[in-house]
C-alpha positions as YAML, in Angstrom:
chain: A
units: angstrom
residues:
- id: 1
  name: UNK
  ca: [0.22, -0.23, 0.08]
- id: 2
  name: UNK
  ca: [2.80, 2.53, 0.80]
- id: 3
  name: UNK
  ca: [4.59, 1.35, -2.62]
- id: 4
  name: UNK
  ca: [1.26, 2.35, -4.60]
- id: 5
  name: UNK
  ca: [0.73, 5.63, -2.44]
- id: 6
  name: UNK
  ca: [4.50, 7.06, -3.39]
- id: 7
  name: UNK
  ca: [3.82, 5.77, -6.87]
- id: 8
  name: UNK
  ca: [0.26, 7.64, -7.12]
- id: 9
  name: UNK
  ca: [2.09, 10.71, -5.13]
- id: 10
  name: UNK
  ca: [4.70, 11.20, -7.66]
- id: 11
  name: UNK
  ca: [2.67, 10.99, -10.89]
- id: 12
  name: UNK
  ca: [0.55, 13.89, -9.10]
- id: 13
  name: UNK
  ca: [3.94, 15.47, -8.74]
- id: 14
  name: UNK
  ca: [5.19, 15.29, -11.75]
- id: 15
  name: UNK
  ca: [1.83, 16.45, -13.36]
- id: 16
  name: UNK
  ca: [1.65, 19.35, -11.84]
- id: 17
  name: UNK
  ca: [3.94, 21.62, -13.81]
- id: 18
  name: UNK
  ca: [1.63, 20.74, -17.06]
- id: 19
  name: UNK
  ca: [-1.47, 21.45, -15.53]
- id: 20
  name: UNK
  ca: [0.21, 25.02, -13.73]
- id: 21
  name: UNK
  ca: [1.16, 26.30, -17.07]
- id: 22
  name: UNK
  ca: [-2.68, 26.41, -18.45]
- id: 23
  name: UNK
  ca: [-3.02, 29.41, -15.21]
- id: 24
  name: UNK
  ca: [0.23, 31.15, -16.05]
- id: 25
  name: UNK
  ca: [-0.37, 34.97, -17.27]
- id: 26
  name: UNK
  ca: [0.28, 35.43, -20.24]
- id: 27
  name: UNK
  ca: [0.83, 39.30, -21.64]
- id: 28
  name: UNK
  ca: [-1.54, 40.33, -24.37]
- id: 29
  name: UNK
  ca: [-0.02, 42.26, -27.13]
- id: 30
  name: UNK
  ca: [-1.27, 45.55, -28.06]
- id: 31
  name: UNK
  ca: [-1.93, 44.43, -31.79]
- id: 32
  name: UNK
  ca: [-4.41, 41.66, -30.08]
- id: 33
  name: UNK
  ca: [-5.62, 44.17, -27.60]
- id: 34
  name: UNK
  ca: [-6.85, 46.48, -30.86]
- id: 35
  name: UNK
  ca: [-8.81, 44.10, -31.80]
- id: 36
  name: UNK
  ca: [-10.92, 43.31, -28.47]
- id: 37
  name: UNK
  ca: [-14.44, 44.69, -28.76]
- id: 38
  name: UNK
  ca: [-16.96, 45.15, -25.52]
- id: 39
  name: UNK
  ca: [-19.89, 43.50, -24.73]
- id: 40
  name: UNK
  ca: [-22.45, 43.41, -27.81]
- id: 41
  name: UNK
  ca: [-26.31, 43.73, -28.04]
- id: 42
  name: UNK
  ca: [-28.34, 42.50, -31.38]
- id: 43
  name: UNK
  ca: [-29.85, 44.94, -33.56]
- id: 44
  name: UNK
  ca: [-33.10, 43.55, -32.60]
- id: 45
  name: UNK
  ca: [-33.26, 44.38, -28.92]
- id: 46
  name: UNK
  ca: [-32.65, 47.85, -29.36]
- id: 47
  name: UNK
  ca: [-36.39, 49.08, -29.14]
- id: 48
  name: UNK
  ca: [-35.32, 52.99, -28.59]
- id: 49
  name: UNK
  ca: [-32.26, 55.31, -29.14]
- id: 50
  name: UNK
  ca: [-32.00, 59.18, -28.92]
- id: 51
  name: UNK
  ca: [-29.64, 62.02, -28.63]
- id: 52
  name: UNK
  ca: [-29.86, 65.20, -26.33]
- id: 53
  name: UNK
  ca: [-27.36, 67.47, -26.82]
- id: 54
  name: UNK
  ca: [-27.62, 71.43, -25.33]
- id: 55
  name: UNK
  ca: [-25.09, 74.26, -24.87]
- id: 56
  name: UNK
  ca: [-25.84, 77.33, -22.80]
- id: 57
  name: UNK
  ca: [-23.53, 80.25, -22.07]
- id: 58
  name: UNK
  ca: [-25.06, 82.95, -19.27]
- id: 59
  name: UNK
  ca: [-22.64, 86.77, -18.05]
- id: 60
  name: UNK
  ca: [-21.51, 88.03, -15.65]
- id: 61
  name: UNK
  ca: [-24.65, 91.03, -15.85]
- id: 62
  name: UNK
  ca: [-27.28, 87.24, -16.42]
- id: 63
  name: UNK
  ca: [-27.82, 87.37, -19.79]
- id: 64
  name: UNK
  ca: [-28.57, 83.86, -21.10]
- id: 65
  name: UNK
  ca: [-28.27, 82.10, -24.59]
- id: 66
  name: UNK
  ca: [-28.97, 78.27, -25.62]
- id: 67
  name: UNK
  ca: [-30.16, 75.69, -27.35]
- id: 68
  name: UNK
  ca: [-31.05, 72.18, -27.29]
- id: 69
  name: UNK
  ca: [-31.23, 69.76, -29.98]
- id: 70
  name: UNK
  ca: [-32.67, 66.03, -29.49]
- id: 71
  name: UNK
  ca: [-33.06, 62.82, -32.11]
- id: 72
  name: UNK
  ca: [-35.27, 59.69, -31.28]
- id: 73
  name: UNK
  ca: [-35.12, 56.71, -33.41]
- id: 74
  name: UNK
  ca: [-37.96, 53.92, -32.85]
- id: 75
  name: UNK
  ca: [-39.58, 51.60, -35.00]
- id: 76
  name: UNK
  ca: [-42.74, 53.87, -35.32]
- id: 77
  name: UNK
  ca: [-40.65, 56.73, -36.31]
- id: 78
  name: UNK
  ca: [-40.74, 56.73, -40.41]
- id: 79
  name: UNK
  ca: [-38.20, 59.70, -41.05]
- id: 80
  name: UNK
  ca: [-36.22, 60.46, -37.78]
- id: 81
  name: UNK
  ca: [-35.08, 64.68, -37.48]
- id: 82
  name: UNK
  ca: [-33.38, 67.02, -35.46]
- id: 83
  name: UNK
  ca: [-35.43, 69.20, -33.49]
- id: 84
  name: UNK
  ca: [-33.75, 72.00, -32.08]
- id: 85
  name: UNK
  ca: [-35.42, 74.44, -29.37]
- id: 86
  name: UNK
  ca: [-33.21, 77.77, -29.05]
- id: 87
  name: UNK
  ca: [-33.69, 80.00, -25.91]
- id: 88
  name: UNK
  ca: [-31.90, 83.61, -24.57]
- id: 89
  name: UNK
  ca: [-33.01, 85.78, -21.70]
- id: 90
  name: UNK
  ca: [-31.69, 89.01, -21.02]
- id: 91
  name: UNK
  ca: [-30.23, 89.67, -17.38]
- id: 92
  name: UNK
  ca: [-30.91, 92.95, -15.12]
- id: 93
  name: UNK
  ca: [-27.28, 93.89, -14.85]
- id: 94
  name: UNK
  ca: [-25.30, 95.75, -16.73]
- id: 95
  name: UNK
  ca: [-23.03, 95.50, -19.85]
- id: 96
  name: UNK
  ca: [-20.09, 93.16, -19.26]
- id: 97
  name: UNK
  ca: [-16.95, 94.28, -19.54]
- id: 98
  name: UNK
  ca: [-14.86, 93.98, -22.85]
- id: 99
  name: UNK
  ca: [-12.88, 90.61, -22.69]
- id: 100
  name: UNK
  ca: [-8.68, 91.08, -23.07]
- id: 101
  name: UNK
  ca: [-7.86, 87.36, -21.98]
- id: 102
  name: UNK
  ca: [-5.99, 85.75, -25.27]
- id: 103
  name: UNK
  ca: [-5.65, 82.13, -25.09]
- id: 104
  name: UNK
  ca: [-2.53, 80.43, -27.16]
- id: 105
  name: UNK
  ca: [-2.44, 77.31, -28.79]
- id: 106
  name: UNK
  ca: [-5.31, 74.28, -28.66]
- id: 107
  name: UNK
  ca: [-6.95, 74.74, -32.08]
- id: 108
  name: UNK
  ca: [-5.69, 71.38, -33.16]
- id: 109
  name: UNK
  ca: [-7.98, 69.64, -31.04]
- id: 110
  name: UNK
  ca: [-11.05, 70.83, -32.98]
- id: 111
  name: UNK
  ca: [-10.56, 69.03, -36.05]
- id: 112
  name: UNK
  ca: [-7.30, 66.91, -35.82]
- id: 113
  name: UNK
  ca: [-8.77, 64.16, -33.12]
- id: 114
  name: UNK
  ca: [-11.02, 61.23, -33.40]
- id: 115
  name: UNK
  ca: [-13.49, 60.00, -30.14]
- id: 116
  name: UNK
  ca: [-14.64, 62.55, -27.40]
- id: 117
  name: UNK
  ca: [-12.70, 65.45, -27.32]
- id: 118
  name: UNK
  ca: [-13.10, 68.08, -24.50]
- id: 119
  name: UNK
  ca: [-11.13, 71.43, -24.35]
- id: 120
  name: UNK
  ca: [-11.36, 74.36, -21.81]
- id: 121
  name: UNK
  ca: [-9.25, 77.01, -22.24]
- id: 122
  name: UNK
  ca: [-9.45, 80.00, -20.07]
- id: 123
  name: UNK
  ca: [-8.14, 83.49, -19.93]
- id: 124
  name: UNK
  ca: [-10.02, 84.81, -17.29]
- id: 125
  name: UNK
  ca: [-11.56, 85.43, -13.71]
- id: 126
  name: UNK
  ca: [-14.25, 83.59, -11.73]
- id: 127
  name: UNK
  ca: [-15.66, 81.32, -14.73]
- id: 128
  name: UNK
  ca: [-17.21, 78.11, -14.48]
- id: 129
  name: UNK
  ca: [-17.40, 75.72, -17.86]
- id: 130
  name: UNK
  ca: [-19.00, 71.74, -17.70]
- id: 131
  name: UNK
  ca: [-18.39, 69.90, -20.44]
- id: 132
  name: UNK
  ca: [-20.67, 66.40, -20.08]
- id: 133
  name: UNK
  ca: [-21.17, 63.12, -22.04]
- id: 134
  name: UNK
  ca: [-23.74, 61.02, -20.50]
- id: 135
  name: UNK
  ca: [-24.50, 57.09, -21.93]
- id: 136
  name: UNK
  ca: [-27.94, 56.06, -20.35]
- id: 137
  name: UNK
  ca: [-28.75, 52.30, -21.11]
- id: 138
  name: UNK
  ca: [-31.84, 50.66, -19.67]
- id: 139
  name: UNK
  ca: [-34.11, 47.86, -20.20]
- id: 140
  name: UNK
  ca: [-38.22, 47.97, -20.55]
- id: 141
  name: UNK
  ca: [-40.84, 45.93, -22.18]
- id: 142
  name: UNK
  ca: [-41.91, 48.66, -25.11]
- id: 143
  name: UNK
  ca: [-40.56, 51.70, -26.40]
- id: 144
  name: UNK
  ca: [-40.59, 55.07, -24.50]
- id: 145
  name: UNK
  ca: [-43.69, 57.14, -25.29]
- id: 146
  name: UNK
  ca: [-42.43, 59.75, -27.71]
- id: 147
  name: UNK
  ca: [-44.94, 62.43, -27.62]
- id: 148
  name: UNK
  ca: [-45.10, 65.79, -29.81]
- id: 149
  name: UNK
  ca: [-41.87, 66.61, -31.02]
- id: 150
  name: UNK
  ca: [-40.83, 69.52, -29.14]
- id: 151
  name: UNK
  ca: [-38.85, 72.66, -31.41]
- id: 152
  name: UNK
  ca: [-38.01, 73.47, -34.66]
- id: 153
  name: UNK
  ca: [-36.87, 70.74, -37.29]
- id: 154
  name: UNK
  ca: [-33.23, 70.67, -38.31]
- id: 155
  name: UNK
  ca: [-32.91, 69.64, -42.25]
- id: 156
  name: UNK
  ca: [-29.83, 68.60, -43.57]
- id: 157
  name: UNK
  ca: [-27.44, 71.51, -45.07]
- id: 158
  name: UNK
  ca: [-29.87, 74.21, -43.13]
- id: 159
  name: UNK
  ca: [-28.95, 75.98, -40.07]
- id: 160
  name: UNK
  ca: [-30.99, 77.72, -37.10]
- id: 161
  name: UNK
  ca: [-29.91, 80.65, -35.00]
- id: 162
  name: UNK
  ca: [-30.71, 83.26, -31.94]
- id: 163
  name: UNK
  ca: [-29.04, 86.18, -30.06]
- id: 164
  name: UNK
  ca: [-29.52, 87.91, -26.85]
- id: 165
  name: UNK
  ca: [-27.51, 90.37, -24.98]
- id: 166
  name: UNK
  ca: [-25.21, 87.33, -24.05]
- id: 167
  name: UNK
  ca: [-23.84, 86.60, -27.52]
- id: 168
  name: UNK
  ca: [-25.20, 84.37, -30.75]
- id: 169
  name: UNK
  ca: [-25.67, 80.66, -30.95]
- id: 170
  name: UNK
  ca: [-26.37, 78.87, -34.34]
- id: 171
  name: UNK
  ca: [-27.22, 75.38, -34.75]
- id: 172
  name: UNK
  ca: [-26.23, 73.48, -38.26]
- id: 173
  name: UNK
  ca: [-26.97, 70.12, -39.46]
- id: 174
  name: UNK
  ca: [-24.23, 68.97, -42.49]
- id: 175
  name: UNK
  ca: [-24.81, 66.05, -44.06]
- id: 176
  name: UNK
  ca: [-22.67, 63.66, -41.40]
- id: 177
  name: UNK
  ca: [-23.36, 65.60, -38.14]
- id: 178
  name: UNK
  ca: [-24.88, 68.28, -36.26]
- id: 179
  name: UNK
  ca: [-22.85, 71.06, -34.71]
- id: 180
  name: UNK
  ca: [-23.77, 73.83, -31.73]
- id: 181
  name: UNK
  ca: [-21.49, 76.88, -31.63]
- id: 182
  name: UNK
  ca: [-22.07, 79.97, -29.42]
- id: 183
  name: UNK
  ca: [-20.17, 83.18, -29.91]
- id: 184
  name: UNK
  ca: [-20.44, 85.16, -26.67]
- id: 185
  name: UNK
  ca: [-20.60, 89.49, -26.66]
- id: 186
  name: UNK
  ca: [-18.09, 91.48, -25.83]
- id: 187
  name: UNK
  ca: [-15.16, 89.42, -26.44]
- id: 188
  name: UNK
  ca: [-16.05, 86.76, -23.93]
- id: 189
  name: UNK
  ca: [-14.99, 83.62, -25.17]
- id: 190
  name: UNK
  ca: [-16.56, 80.79, -27.53]
- id: 191
  name: UNK
  ca: [-18.22, 77.23, -27.16]
- id: 192
  name: UNK
  ca: [-18.29, 74.83, -29.14]
- id: 193
  name: UNK
  ca: [-20.13, 71.28, -29.68]
- id: 194
  name: UNK
  ca: [-19.97, 68.67, -32.65]
- id: 195
  name: UNK
  ca: [-21.13, 65.16, -33.17]
- id: 196
  name: UNK
  ca: [-19.77, 63.46, -36.08]
- id: 197
  name: UNK
  ca: [-17.87, 61.86, -38.47]
- id: 198
  name: UNK
  ca: [-18.07, 59.02, -35.45]
- id: 199
  name: UNK
  ca: [-16.59, 61.69, -32.63]
- id: 200
  name: UNK
  ca: [-17.76, 64.22, -30.43]
- id: 201
  name: UNK
  ca: [-16.29, 67.50, -29.60]
- id: 202
  name: UNK
  ca: [-16.92, 70.31, -26.69]
- id: 203
  name: UNK
  ca: [-14.78, 72.90, -26.63]
- id: 204
  name: UNK
  ca: [-14.76, 76.05, -24.68]
- id: 205
  name: UNK
  ca: [-12.81, 79.46, -24.78]
- id: 206
  name: UNK
  ca: [-13.08, 81.91, -21.55]
- id: 207
  name: UNK
  ca: [-11.76, 85.16, -22.33]
- id: 208
  name: UNK
  ca: [-13.76, 87.03, -19.69]
- id: 209
  name: UNK
  ca: [-14.68, 86.69, -16.26]
- id: 210
  name: UNK
  ca: [-17.57, 85.76, -14.55]
- id: 211
  name: UNK
  ca: [-19.15, 83.30, -17.32]
- id: 212
  name: UNK
  ca: [-20.81, 80.26, -17.00]
- id: 213
  name: UNK
  ca: [-21.04, 77.91, -19.51]
- id: 214
  name: UNK
  ca: [-22.45, 74.26, -20.26]
- id: 215
  name: UNK
  ca: [-21.79, 71.29, -22.93]
- id: 216
  name: UNK
  ca: [-24.05, 68.20, -22.60]
- id: 217
  name: UNK
  ca: [-24.58, 64.85, -24.46]
- id: 218
  name: UNK
  ca: [-26.46, 62.55, -24.03]
- id: 219
  name: UNK
  ca: [-26.87, 59.06, -25.87]
- id: 220
  name: UNK
  ca: [-30.63, 57.18, -24.03]
- id: 221
  name: UNK
  ca: [-31.14, 53.45, -25.29]
- id: 222
  name: UNK
  ca: [-33.70, 51.04, -24.21]
- id: 223
  name: UNK
  ca: [-33.02, 47.34, -24.67]
- id: 224
  name: UNK
  ca: [-35.98, 44.85, -24.81]
- id: 225
  name: UNK
  ca: [-36.14, 43.32, -21.72]
- id: 226
  name: UNK
  ca: [-36.16, 39.62, -22.42]
- id: 227
  name: UNK
  ca: [-35.29, 37.62, -20.18]
- id: 228
  name: UNK
  ca: [-33.89, 34.00, -21.51]
- id: 229
  name: UNK
  ca: [-36.08, 31.01, -21.37]
- id: 230
  name: UNK
  ca: [-35.81, 27.95, -19.51]
- id: 231
  name: UNK
  ca: [-34.81, 26.05, -22.59]
- id: 232
  name: UNK
  ca: [-31.57, 28.80, -22.99]
- id: 233
  name: UNK
  ca: [-30.89, 28.16, -18.86]
- id: 234
  name: UNK
  ca: [-30.68, 24.58, -19.07]
- id: 235
  name: UNK
  ca: [-28.84, 24.86, -22.77]
- id: 236
  name: UNK
  ca: [-26.22, 26.84, -20.54]
- id: 237
  name: UNK
  ca: [-25.73, 24.61, -17.77]
- id: 238
  name: UNK
  ca: [-25.61, 21.42, -19.61]
- id: 239
  name: UNK
  ca: [-21.58, 21.98, -19.86]
- id: 240
  name: UNK
  ca: [-21.26, 22.64, -16.81]
- id: 241
  name: UNK
  ca: [-22.55, 18.98, -15.87]
- id: 242
  name: UNK
  ca: [-19.31, 17.31, -17.57]
- id: 243
  name: UNK
  ca: [-17.75, 19.24, -14.75]
- id: 244
  name: UNK
  ca: [-19.29, 16.87, -11.50]
- id: 245
  name: UNK
  ca: [-17.02, 14.05, -13.13]
- id: 246
  name: UNK
  ca: [-13.71, 15.55, -11.99]
- id: 247
  name: UNK
  ca: [-15.05, 16.38, -8.51]
- id: 248
  name: UNK
  ca: [-15.97, 20.73, -9.03]
...
């Protein structure tokens, strides 16, 4: 019995290095990492997709200019359209002083960077700037009720504009994207938000003081709430039964 026990122990010891190689960490090359993708969703499960973009500028006097544009895609939407709502109001304060700040560099970020680009360049005092991108994904049994779209329809190639004492704003729709631009009055600065060519740009330049600027983009996705059936669960559990033989 002792001889057989030692033989079994020797066999196990000899086999350990080979099995240990299975758990040895390996470094993945950059080329392989570049091909990896996250969890995918079948197109049929997406029942609603929407984009909301908004930009606002408020100066030291309380003057404000802003706009919101929305796009909603659902199965019952025949032709997706951008809808734009522009708002502006004049504050009760005096006219802000002329912005005297000078910003150098950084202009290449507005056209030479792919993906998501967020920049804030400041040459003034007491300013606040906010760039935000949010992706909201939720599940539901049916698509949400869109109701009546708000705002003006922005067709391809068109531009909508508005103005107040805070400055001027324009929303344009090219063939491959949408852009919202604000040029603040009295040389206070400018902001730009663009969703096009597979990328998103949010840029703010502040040359005066006491301005509050906000650029926001939301991507809203609703997935069909389809729980796996009993058959699908059994199919996933069946391969695990083989592990019981090995004692797991």
